[in-house]
Residue, then its C-alpha position, 0 to 999 in steps of 0.5 A: m824529490p823527483d817522480p820515479v821512472f816507470v819501467i815497462h818490460g817487453v815480450a815473453n816476460r812471464d816472471r813478475e818477480g824476475f822482472t821486479s828484481a831486474v828493475a831493482a838492479l837497474q835502479v841500483a846501477t843508475g841511482i834513479s828511483m824506478v817502478p816496474v810496470y808488469w803486463g806479462d800476464l796479459g800476453a800470449d799463451d805460449r804453452f802449446v805453440s810447439a804443436a804448430l812447429p815443423i818436426r821430423p816426418a817420422a814423428l808424425p802419425s800420418a807421415r810417410q814411413s821409411s821403406g827400409l831403403r836409405d836412398a829412397d827415404e832419407p837424404p845422405r848425412i853429408s857435411v855441407p860447409e857453411s859457405v855452400l849452404a849459404s850460397a846455395l840457399a841464396s835467393d839471388p845466387q852470385a856465381a857467374d864464373q862457376w862453370t869456368h872453375v869446373e871446366t878448369v878442374v876437368r881439363e887439369r884432371l884430364a891433362n894429369e891423366e894423359q901425362r901418366a899414360d904418356s909416362g908409361l905408368r899405365n895404358g889407355p887412351h888420351y883424354g886431352d880432346a874434351d872440348e866437345l863434351l865440355a861445351y855440352l856440359a856448359e849447356e847442361w850446367p844451367k839446367t842443374e837445380w843446385l850446382w849452379r847456385t853455388d860459388d863454393p870452391l870445394l864443391l865446384f872442385e869436387t864436381g869437376q873431378s867427378l865429371a873428369e872421372v867419367l871421361i877417364e873411366a869411359g875412355d878406359l872402358w871403351a879402349d879395353e873392350f872396343g879399342s876406340y875412345d872416339g866410338l863413345r861419341a856417337g851411337d845409334e841415337d841422336e847423342g853418343r853414349l859418352r854424352r849420356m854418361v856425363r849428363n847422367r853423372l851431372q844430374s846425379l851430382d846435382r841430386v846428391a848436392g841438393a839432398a845434402i844441402q836440404a838435409a843440412a838446411g833442415r838441421l839448421n832450421n831445427a837448430l835455429r828453432t831450438k836456439f832462437g825459436p822460443g824467443t821469436t815465438r813469444f815475441l810474435g805471440d805477444v805482438l799479436v795479443y797486444q794488437r788485439h788487446r791494446e786497451a787492456v795493456h794500456a789500462r794496466v800501465r795507467k793503473c800502475i802510474d795512478s798507484v804512484d800519483p793519479t795526476l802523473g802523465r795527464t797534463p803537460d805540467r806532470p809528465v812521466r819518465v819512461v824506460a821501456h824494452s822491446l814491445g814495451g817501447v811500442i806501448a810507451v810510444d803508442m800511449a804518448t802519442a794517443a789522442v788522449p796521451l800519456w804526457t812523457s818528458s823523457l822516453l828511453t827504449f832499448g831493443s824496440q820496434a816502434a819505428f818498424f811497426h809504424a813504417c809497416d802499419p801506421r799506429g794512429g793516434q796523433i801521428l800521421p803515416y810514414a810516407g817515405d820522404q821525411p820523418v813523421a812529426l811526433p806530438p809535444s806529448l813525447a818531448r825526448w826520446t833516446n833509443l838504444w839498439e844492439p848490433l846483433d839484436m834482430l828485433a831492434f830498430v832505429a827511430a830517427g829515420v821514421f820519427q821527428l820530435h815536436d821541436g824539429s830534432a830527431p830521436v837519439d839512436i845509440s848503438v850499445p856495444h855487443a858483449a861476448s858473454t851474451g851470445m847470439w840471442t841478444h834481445s834480452s841482454y840489455w838489462d845487464l849491460p853497464s852501457v845501458a844503465s849509463e844511457i838511462s842515467t843520462a836520458m833521465a837526468d832532470 
């Protein structure tokens, strides 16, 4: 009778019974005898992490309180399309032709207004000669903080429309009161009143766009923390704890294996088989490559970070740091390695780019299909995927 497969859980697992049940279900799905290795009680204390998370200023005793004037304290609740938010918050905006779009909208709006005036539907000046002010706006546009960062057609269209309205309204006002639209172009100071009006409108539009984008970004931040924050926080917490208390976690794994057979994993003749999720995969690789290794004949990881961690911070033991030119050779104490990753799992990494097995072959990286029922947070979805059970059966076959 073959030795059982030891299953090591990953981060944020504080439910021993739930983990035992998950392993039991996996055992039924694979037909392989399995032993759960639980170490969650050694993980991070995440009861009070919410005290360190950003919350709305009004909820903080020391926060600046509202003066009662909405414009002074609260950004406008404007619906910002996702494309606007994504492009405006990009660290390297790709919007080289954005001013061309704005200029086109301004010219078209002025031409339409002039056509209305010519048709006799209304009285007023002609607006077609806007080259000077458009050239000035083109100089001012790169000085905006938010508008220049977006290539969203809707935002650029509305901005152009608003700038054109300034020209139209100013022209109407001057024609009605003074009889000369051109008089707006020059004033007592260095620049004309119309230029100042248009510049002020552009700056105002930029402030409104910035306030709306930041308000939307804040709501997105809150939504992401609510949806993904607990999993991410527990992941980071358990990683920190494991880095500091690695020996204690390894001792727990070793104790569980010893309870089955104290000779397992201690020599090349009695290797173990291991299935591990998330940080459990890091634990398994660390133990298999330690100076005194846990001899492992077959390892299957899913949603794991061993390669990522080693590339960032060498794990030590028998493996050398990753230098970037070729994969790092693993010792013979880790004979086979199958690594599964799910396309939407942000905490999953491939292994073959960083590691190479002792026989010269690469760890086998396999992408498991995304199931629509798992939603966006897929890091814990592997346990119930039939494809994962199938890959475990293949990898653990004698």
